[in-house]
C-alpha positions as CSV (number, residue, x, y, z in Angstrom):
1,M,98.5,25.6,98.8
2,V,99.6,29.2,99.2
3,L,97.2,32.1,98.5
4,N,99.2,35.3,98.1
5,E,97.0,38.3,98.7
6,P,93.8,36.7,97.4
7,E,91.9,39.9,98.3
8,T,93.6,41.8,95.4
9,S,91.0,43.1,92.9
10,L,88.1,41.9,95.1
11,H,85.5,44.2,96.6
12,P,85.7,44.3,100.4
13,D,82.2,43.0,100.7
14,L,83.3,39.7,99.2
15,L,86.0,39.0,101.8
16,P,83.8,37.2,104.3
17,A,82.6,34.9,101.5
18,L,86.2,34.3,100.4
19,A,87.2,33.5,104.0
20,R,84.4,30.9,104.2
21,L,85.6,29.3,101.0
22,I,89.2,29.2,102.3
23,A,88.1,27.7,105.6
24,A,86.0,25.1,103.8
25,A,88.9,24.1,101.6
26,A,91.3,24.0,104.6
27,K,89.3,21.0,105.9
28,N,90.8,18.9,103.1
29,T,94.3,20.4,102.6
30,Q,96.8,22.8,104.3
31,I,96.4,26.4,103.1
32,L,98.6,29.3,103.8
33,V,97.1,32.7,103.2
34,V,99.3,35.8,102.9
35,T,97.2,39.0,103.3
36,H,97.2,42.6,104.4
37,A,93.4,42.8,104.5
38,P,92.3,43.3,108.1
39,L,88.7,42.0,107.3
40,L,90.0,38.8,105.7
41,I,92.4,38.3,108.7
42,Q,89.4,38.8,111.1
43,E,87.1,36.5,109.2
44,L,89.8,33.7,109.0
45,S,90.8,34.1,112.6
46,A,87.2,33.5,113.7
47,A,87.2,30.0,112.0
48,S,88.3,27.4,114.5
49,I,90.2,25.5,111.8
50,C,92.5,28.5,111.1
51,A,95.5,29.6,113.0
52,R,97.0,33.1,112.6
53,L,100.7,33.6,112.2
54,H,101.8,37.3,112.3
55,L,105.1,38.2,110.6
56,V,107.0,41.3,111.6
57,K,110.0,43.1,110.3
58,D,112.9,43.3,112.8
59,F,116.0,45.2,111.5
60,G,115.3,44.1,107.9
61,E,114.6,40.5,108.9
62,T,111.1,38.9,108.7
63,K,110.3,37.0,111.9
64,L,107.3,35.2,113.3
65,E,105.8,37.4,116.1
66,G,106.5,36.0,119.5
67,A,108.7,33.2,118.3
68,T,111.7,32.1,120.3
69,P,114.0,29.2,119.7
70,F,111.9,27.2,122.2
71,N,108.4,27.9,120.9
72,K,108.7,27.9,117.1
73,T,105.6,26.9,115.2
74,K,105.7,23.3,114.0
75,W,104.7,23.0,110.4
76,N,102.4,20.2,109.3
77,W,103.9,18.7,106.1
78,P,101.6,15.9,104.9
79,A,103.0,12.7,103.6
80,R,103.1,12.3,99.9
């Protein structure tokens, strides 16, 4: 499941609760969250089940921060 900017239209005080809901759901399925909200990133990063992947722009190309051909992140695609 992909959540694209789930913080949109939410009051910032609700972001910790949203992060807890996302972390709870992530125990049963893989969830990708795309966000620009520092508080949501902070809350999700604190959950042991979550891993943070930071994307950066490099000469117009979007790349995974710190990635090289030898240490690329392995995606976990569940069997259907």
